[in-house]
TIMI-823767 format. One record per residue: residue number from 1; x negated, y negated, z of N, C-alpha, C, O in turn. Coordinates in steps of 0.02 Angstrom, whole numbers, always signed. Atoms other than C-alpha are relative to their C-alpha. Last residue first. Example, Ala and Ser with C-alpha at 12.3 -4.5 7.8 and 13.67 -1.06 7.14 Angstrom:
// TIMI-823767
<node nr="2" n_px="+42" n_py="+59" n_pz="-3" ca_px="-684" ca_py="+53" ca_pz="+357" c_px="+39" c_py="-55" c_pz="+37" o_px="+14" o_py="-110" o_pz="+45"/>
<node nr="1" n_px="-45" n_py="+59" n_pz="+0" ca_px="-615" ca_py="+225" ca_pz="+390" c_px="-45" c_py="-60" c_pz="+0" o_px="-97" o_py="-59" o_pz="+33"/>
This chain:
// TIMI-823767
<node nr="76" n_px="-49" n_py="+49" n_pz="-23" ca_px="-1" ca_py="-1195" ca_pz="+2687" c_px="-33" c_py="-64" c_pz="+19" o_px="+1" o_py="-112" o_pz="+40"/>
<node nr="75" n_px="+22" n_py="+49" n_pz="-50" ca_px="-105" ca_py="-1076" ca_pz="+2583" c_px="+57" c_py="-47" c_pz="+19" o_px="+102" o_py="-60" o_pz="-20"/>
<node nr="74" n_px="+0" n_py="-29" n_pz="-67" ca_px="-43" ca_py="-919" ca_pz="+2496" c_px="-18" c_py="-48" c_pz="+55" o_px="-13" o_py="-31" o_pz="+114"/>
<node nr="73" n_px="-68" n_py="-17" n_pz="-22" ca_px="+6" ca_py="-1010" ca_pz="+2336" c_px="+2" c_py="+29" c_pz="+71" o_px="+52" o_py="+19" o_pz="+105"/>
<node nr="72" n_px="-29" n_py="+52" n_pz="-43" ca_px="-164" ca_py="-1094" ca_pz="+2317" c_px="+68" c_py="+20" c_pz="+28" o_px="+89" o_py="-9" o_pz="+78"/>
<node nr="71" n_px="+29" n_py="-3" n_pz="-66" ca_px="-255" ca_py="-940" ca_pz="+2249" c_px="+31" c_py="-50" c_pz="+49" o_px="+28" o_py="-39" o_pz="+110"/>
<node nr="70" n_px="-14" n_py="-60" n_pz="-38" ca_px="-131" ca_py="-929" ca_pz="+2104" c_px="-32" c_py="+2" c_pz="+69" o_px="+4" o_py="+19" o_pz="+117"/>
<node nr="69" n_px="-48" n_py="+11" n_pz="-54" ca_px="-143" ca_py="-1109" ca_pz="+2045" c_px="+9" c_py="+60" c_pz="+46" o_px="+27" o_py="+52" o_pz="+104"/>
<node nr="68" n_px="+27" n_py="+52" n_pz="-44" ca_px="-302" ca_py="-1092" ca_pz="+1941" c_px="+45" c_py="-9" c_pz="+60" o_px="+21" o_py="-19" o_pz="+116"/>
<node nr="67" n_px="+58" n_py="-29" n_pz="-36" ca_px="-247" ca_py="-926" ca_pz="+1867" c_px="-29" c_py="-51" c_pz="+48" o_px="-53" o_py="-32" o_pz="+102"/>
<node nr="66" n_px="-25" n_py="-44" n_pz="-53" ca_px="-77" ca_py="-1004" ca_pz="+1826" c_px="-57" c_py="+31" c_pz="+39" o_px="-52" o_py="+40" o_pz="+100"/>
<node nr="65" n_px="-29" n_py="+43" n_pz="-52" ca_px="-159" ca_py="-1147" ca_pz="+1730" c_px="+24" c_py="+44" c_pz="+58" o_px="+14" o_py="+26" o_pz="+116"/>
<node nr="64" n_px="+57" n_py="+29" n_pz="-36" ca_px="-265" ca_py="-1023" ca_pz="+1631" c_px="+24" c_py="-44" c_pz="+58" o_px="-6" o_py="-43" o_pz="+111"/>
<node nr="63" n_px="+32" n_py="-53" n_pz="-39" ca_px="-109" ca_py="-925" ca_pz="+1586" c_px="-59" c_py="-26" c_pz="+39" o_px="-69" o_py="-7" o_pz="+97"/>
<node nr="62" n_px="-42" n_py="-15" n_pz="-57" ca_px="-18" ca_py="-1085" ca_pz="+1535" c_px="-30" c_py="+55" c_pz="+44" o_px="-28" o_py="+51" o_pz="+105"/>
<node nr="61" n_px="+7" n_py="+53" n_pz="-50" ca_px="-163" ca_py="-1141" ca_pz="+1425" c_px="+42" c_py="+15" c_pz="+62" o_px="+20" o_py="+3" o_pz="+118"/>
<node nr="60" n_px="-18" n_py="+68" n_pz="+19" ca_px="-166" ca_py="-977" ca_pz="+1331" c_px="-8" c_py="-48" c_pz="+57" o_px="-29" o_py="-30" o_pz="+112"/>
<node nr="59" n_px="+58" n_py="+44" n_pz="-6" ca_px="-261" ca_py="-819" ca_pz="+1378" c_px="+15" c_py="-72" c_pz="-19" o_px="-32" o_py="-111" o_pz="-26"/>
<node nr="58" n_px="-18" n_py="+66" n_pz="+27" ca_px="-132" ca_py="-685" ca_pz="+1413" c_px="-58" c_py="-48" c_pz="+10" o_px="-91" o_py="-48" o_pz="+62"/>
<node nr="57" n_px="-29" n_py="+44" n_pz="-50" ca_px="-224" ca_py="-522" ca_pz="+1451" c_px="+20" c_py="-66" c_pz="-33" o_px="-14" o_py="-88" o_pz="-79"/>
<node nr="56" n_px="+45" n_py="+48" n_pz="-31" ca_px="-252" ca_py="-412" ca_pz="+1301" c_px="+37" c_py="-39" c_pz="+54" o_px="+98" o_py="-44" o_pz="+52"/>
<node nr="55" n_px="-30" n_py="+43" n_pz="-50" ca_px="-173" ca_py="-258" ca_pz="+1225" c_px="-52" c_py="-44" c_pz="+33" o_px="-108" o_py="-22" o_pz="+46"/>
<node nr="54" n_px="+10" n_py="+70" n_pz="+19" ca_px="-258" ca_py="-191" ca_pz="+1069" c_px="+28" c_py="-49" c_pz="+51" o_px="+25" o_py="-110" o_pz="+41"/>
<node nr="53" n_px="+71" n_py="+14" n_pz="+11" ca_px="-283" ca_py="-12" ca_pz="+1130" c_px="-14" c_py="-74" c_pz="-15" o_px="-69" o_py="-98" o_pz="-1"/>
<node nr="52" n_px="+19" n_py="+59" n_pz="-38" ca_px="-108" ca_py="-4" ca_pz="+1202" c_px="-72" c_py="-21" c_pz="-10" o_px="-99" o_py="-61" o_pz="+29"/>
<node nr="51" n_px="+40" n_py="-22" n_pz="-57" ca_px="-79" ca_py="+176" ca_pz="+1145" c_px="-23" c_py="-60" c_pz="+42" o_px="-52" o_py="-50" o_pz="+96"/>
<node nr="50" n_px="-46" n_py="-31" n_pz="-49" ca_px="+61" ca_py="+113" ca_pz="+1032" c_px="-36" c_py="+23" c_pz="+62" o_px="-7" o_py="+25" o_pz="+116"/>
<node nr="49" n_px="-41" n_py="+53" n_pz="-29" ca_px="-64" ca_py="-2" ca_pz="+945" c_px="+48" c_py="+28" c_pz="+53" o_px="+56" o_py="-2" o_pz="+106"/>
<node nr="48" n_px="+42" n_py="+39" n_pz="-46" ca_px="-190" ca_py="+139" ca_pz="+920" c_px="+41" c_py="-55" c_pz="+34" o_px="+32" o_py="-69" o_pz="+94"/>
<node nr="47" n_px="+18" n_py="-42" n_pz="-58" ca_px="-58" ca_py="+255" ca_pz="+846" c_px="-40" c_py="-40" c_pz="+51" o_px="-25" o_py="-36" o_pz="+111"/>
<node nr="46" n_px="-60" n_py="-7" n_pz="-42" ca_px="+12" ca_py="+116" ca_pz="+735" c_px="-16" c_py="+41" c_pz="+62" o_px="+5" o_py="+23" o_pz="+117"/>
<node nr="45" n_px="-12" n_py="+65" n_pz="-31" ca_px="-162" ca_py="+75" ca_pz="+667" c_px="+60" c_py="+4" c_pz="+48" o_px="+56" o_py="-21" o_pz="+104"/>
<node nr="44" n_px="+51" n_py="+9" n_pz="-52" ca_px="-199" ca_py="+259" ca_pz="+637" c_px="+9" c_py="-66" c_pz="+36" o_px="+2" o_py="-69" o_pz="+97"/>
<node nr="43" n_px="-18" n_py="-44" n_pz="-56" ca_px="-35" ca_py="+282" ca_pz="+542" c_px="-49" c_py="-8" c_pz="+58" o_px="-29" o_py="-9" o_pz="+116"/>
<node nr="42" n_px="-60" n_py="+29" n_pz="-32" ca_px="-72" ca_py="+131" ca_pz="+432" c_px="+20" c_py="+41" c_pz="+61" o_px="+35" o_py="+13" o_pz="+114"/>
<node nr="41" n_px="+21" n_py="+61" n_pz="-35" ca_px="-249" ca_py="+194" ca_pz="+396" c_px="+59" c_py="-33" c_pz="+36" o_px="+52" o_py="-57" o_pz="+92"/>
<node nr="40" n_px="+39" n_py="-21" n_pz="-59" ca_px="-184" ca_py="+368" ca_pz="+353" c_px="-21" c_py="-60" c_pz="+41" o_px="-17" o_py="-59" o_pz="+103"/>
<node nr="39" n_px="-49" n_py="-24" n_pz="-48" ca_px="-52" ca_py="+296" ca_pz="+235" c_px="-34" c_py="+21" c_pz="+65" o_px="-8" o_py="+11" o_pz="+119"/>
<node nr="38" n_px="-25" n_py="-67" n_pz="+15" ca_px="-191" ca_py="+201" ca_pz="+149" c_px="+51" c_py="+19" c_pz="+53" o_px="+56" o_py="-12" o_pz="+105"/>
<node nr="37" n_px="-2" n_py="-44" n_pz="-58" ca_px="-205" ca_py="+13" ca_pz="+170" c_px="+25" c_py="+68" c_pz="-23" o_px="+77" o_py="+73" o_pz="-57"/>
<node nr="36" n_px="-54" n_py="-48" n_pz="-6" ca_px="-257" ca_py="-94" ca_pz="+22" c_px="-7" c_py="+38" c_pz="+66" o_px="-61" o_py="+45" o_pz="+93"/>
<node nr="35" n_px="+4" n_py="-43" n_pz="-58" ca_px="-363" ca_py="-248" ca_pz="-5" c_px="+63" c_py="+43" c_pz="+5" o_px="+119" o_py="+19" o_pz="-5"/>
<node nr="34" n_px="-62" n_py="+1" n_pz="-40" ca_px="-380" ca_py="-324" ca_pz="-177" c_px="-8" c_py="+50" c_pz="+57" o_px="-40" o_py="+102" o_pz="+50"/>
<node nr="33" n_px="-10" n_py="+64" n_pz="-33" ca_px="-548" ca_py="-368" ca_pz="-257" c_px="+64" c_py="-6" c_pz="+39" o_px="+77" o_py="-59" o_pz="+70"/>
<node nr="32" n_px="+0" n_py="+54" n_pz="+50" ca_px="-550" ca_py="-225" ca_pz="-382" c_px="+18" c_py="-67" c_pz="+32" o_px="+55" o_py="-107" o_pz="+3"/>
<node nr="31" n_px="-2" n_py="-27" n_pz="+68" ca_px="-507" ca_py="-99" ca_pz="-246" c_px="+8" c_py="-59" c_pz="-48" o_px="+60" o_py="-92" o_pz="-50"/>
<node nr="30" n_px="+3" n_py="+52" n_pz="+51" ca_px="-557" ca_py="-147" ca_pz="-69" c_px="-3" c_py="+33" c_pz="-69" o_px="-51" o_py="+69" o_pz="-84"/>
<node nr="29" n_px="+41" n_py="-22" n_pz="+56" ca_px="-499" ca_py="-19" ca_pz="+59" c_px="+3" c_py="-55" c_pz="-52" o_px="+57" o_py="-79" o_pz="-70"/>
<node nr="28" n_px="-28" n_py="+3" n_pz="+67" ca_px="-433" ca_py="-81" ca_pz="+225" c_px="-50" c_py="+28" c_pz="-50" o_px="-109" o_py="+37" o_pz="-36"/>
<node nr="27" n_px="+49" n_py="-19" n_pz="+50" ca_px="-462" ca_py="-47" ca_pz="+410" c_px="+33" c_py="+0" c_pz="-69" o_px="+88" o_py="+28" o_pz="-77"/>
<node nr="26" n_px="-35" n_py="-19" n_pz="+61" ca_px="-363" ca_py="-139" ca_pz="+542" c_px="-52" c_py="+14" c_pz="-54" o_px="-94" o_py="-29" o_pz="-69"/>
<node nr="25" n_px="-63" n_py="-31" n_pz="-19" ca_px="-423" ca_py="-156" ca_pz="+721" c_px="+38" c_py="+27" c_pz="-60" o_px="+78" o_py="+74" o_pz="-54"/>
<node nr="24" n_px="+3" n_py="-72" n_pz="+11" ca_px="-603" ca_py="-186" ca_pz="+669" c_px="+63" c_py="+36" c_pz="+19" o_px="+64" o_py="+98" o_pz="+21"/>
<node nr="23" n_px="+10" n_py="-34" n_pz="-65" ca_px="-607" ca_py="-360" ca_pz="+745" c_px="-7" c_py="+75" c_pz="-7" o_px="-25" o_py="+109" o_pz="+42"/>
<node nr="22" n_px="+64" n_py="+23" n_pz="-26" ca_px="-629" ca_py="-440" ca_pz="+572" c_px="-18" c_py="+35" c_pz="+66" o_px="-76" o_py="+52" o_pz="+78"/>
<node nr="21" n_px="+52" n_py="-32" n_pz="+40" ca_px="-485" ca_py="-336" ca_pz="+502" c_px="-69" c_py="-17" c_pz="+27" o_px="-112" o_py="+26" o_pz="+33"/>
<node nr="20" n_px="-2" n_py="-71" n_pz="-19" ca_px="-372" ca_py="-391" ca_pz="+646" c_px="-52" c_py="+39" c_pz="-39" o_px="-84" o_py="+83" o_pz="-12"/>
<node nr="19" n_px="+32" n_py="-6" n_pz="-66" ca_px="-425" ca_py="-572" ca_pz="+617" c_px="-2" c_py="+73" c_pz="+21" o_px="-53" o_py="+96" o_pz="+48"/>
<node nr="18" n_px="+72" n_py="+13" n_pz="+9" ca_px="-385" ca_py="-560" ca_pz="+430" c_px="-37" c_py="+9" c_pz="+67" o_px="-90" o_py="+40" o_pz="+69"/>
<node nr="17" n_px="+28" n_py="-61" n_pz="+30" ca_px="-216" ca_py="-480" ca_pz="+470" c_px="-75" c_py="-8" c_pz="-10" o_px="-113" o_py="+40" o_pz="+0"/>
<node nr="16" n_px="+0" n_py="-50" n_pz="-53" ca_px="-179" ca_py="-626" ca_pz="+586" c_px="-30" c_py="+65" c_pz="-26" o_px="-70" o_py="+96" o_pz="+7"/>
<node nr="15" n_px="+59" n_py="+13" n_pz="-42" ca_px="-232" ca_py="-749" ca_pz="+451" c_px="-4" c_py="+49" c_pz="+58" o_px="-59" o_py="+66" o_pz="+81"/>
<node nr="14" n_px="+61" n_py="-26" n_pz="+31" ca_px="-107" ca_py="-668" ca_pz="+332" c_px="-64" c_py="-12" c_pz="+41" o_px="-110" o_py="+28" o_pz="+40"/>
<node nr="13" n_px="+33" n_py="+50" n_pz="+40" ca_px="+32" ca_py="-708" ca_pz="+457" c_px="-62" c_py="+31" c_pz="-32" o_px="-95" o_py="+72" o_pz="+0"/>
<node nr="12" n_px="+54" n_py="+37" n_pz="-32" ca_px="+132" ca_py="-561" ca_pz="+522" c_px="-28" c_py="-51" c_pz="-50" o_px="-14" o_py="-48" o_pz="-110"/>
<node nr="11" n_px="-21" n_py="+67" n_pz="-22" ca_px="+302" ca_py="-495" ca_pz="+472" c_px="-53" c_py="-39" c_pz="+37" o_px="-38" o_py="-77" o_pz="+83"/>
<node nr="10" n_px="+9" n_py="+3" n_pz="-73" ca_px="+265" ca_py="-308" ca_pz="+464" c_px="+22" c_py="-68" c_pz="+27" o_px="+45" o_py="-73" o_pz="+84"/>
<node nr="9" n_px="-43" n_py="-51" n_pz="-31" ca_px="+336" ca_py="-292" ca_pz="+288" c_px="-2" c_py="-4" c_pz="+76" o_px="+49" o_py="+2" o_pz="+109"/>
<node nr="8" n_px="-70" n_py="+23" n_pz="+6" ca_px="+258" ca_py="-456" ca_pz="+229" c_px="+48" c_py="+48" c_pz="+35" o_px="+96" o_py="+27" o_pz="+67"/>
<node nr="7" n_px="-6" n_py="+60" n_pz="-41" ca_px="+87" ca_py="-405" ca_pz="+296" c_px="+72" c_py="-26" c_pz="-1" o_px="+100" o_py="-43" o_pz="+51"/>
<node nr="6" n_px="-5" n_py="-23" n_pz="-70" ca_px="+108" ca_py="-231" ca_pz="+220" c_px="+9" c_py="-59" c_pz="+47" o_px="+49" o_py="-56" o_pz="+94"/>
<node nr="5" n_px="-67" n_py="-30" n_pz="-7" ca_px="+144" ca_py="-307" ca_pz="+48" c_px="+11" c_py="+22" c_pz="+73" o_px="+64" o_py="+12" o_pz="+101"/>
<node nr="4" n_px="-48" n_py="+55" n_pz="-2" ca_px="-10" ca_py="-421" ca_pz="+65" c_px="+72" c_py="+26" c_pz="+5" o_px="+114" o_py="-7" o_pz="+36"/>
<node nr="3" n_px="+1" n_py="+33" n_pz="-65" ca_px="-116" ca_py="-270" ca_pz="+113" c_px="+51" c_py="-56" c_pz="+3" o_px="+86" o_py="-63" o_pz="+54"/>
<node nr="2" n_px="+39" n_py="+62" n_pz="+1" ca_px="-66" ca_py="-173" ca_pz="-42" c_px="+6" c_py="-35" c_pz="+67" o_px="+59" o_py="-36" o_pz="+98"/>
<node nr="1" n_px="-43" n_py="+58" n_pz="+0" ca_px="+0" ca_py="+0" ca_pz="+0" c_px="-45" c_py="-62" c_pz="+0" o_px="-95" o_py="-64" o_pz="+36"/>
């Protein structure tokens, strides 16, 4: 399956797919300058995602703000 078709099917941004490829989370095959995912590669990605291999702690501004405030909640 062409990578751009898979991106549209899954509903992610092309830059997200690029980041996943860069991190090694998504493996593609380059054929004549186009990237494709084999059925095996798609199944492997789903298996790893379902296993929680790509899960990360929240890291946005709100998460950082909460980490700063957390130690203060127990104090009076």
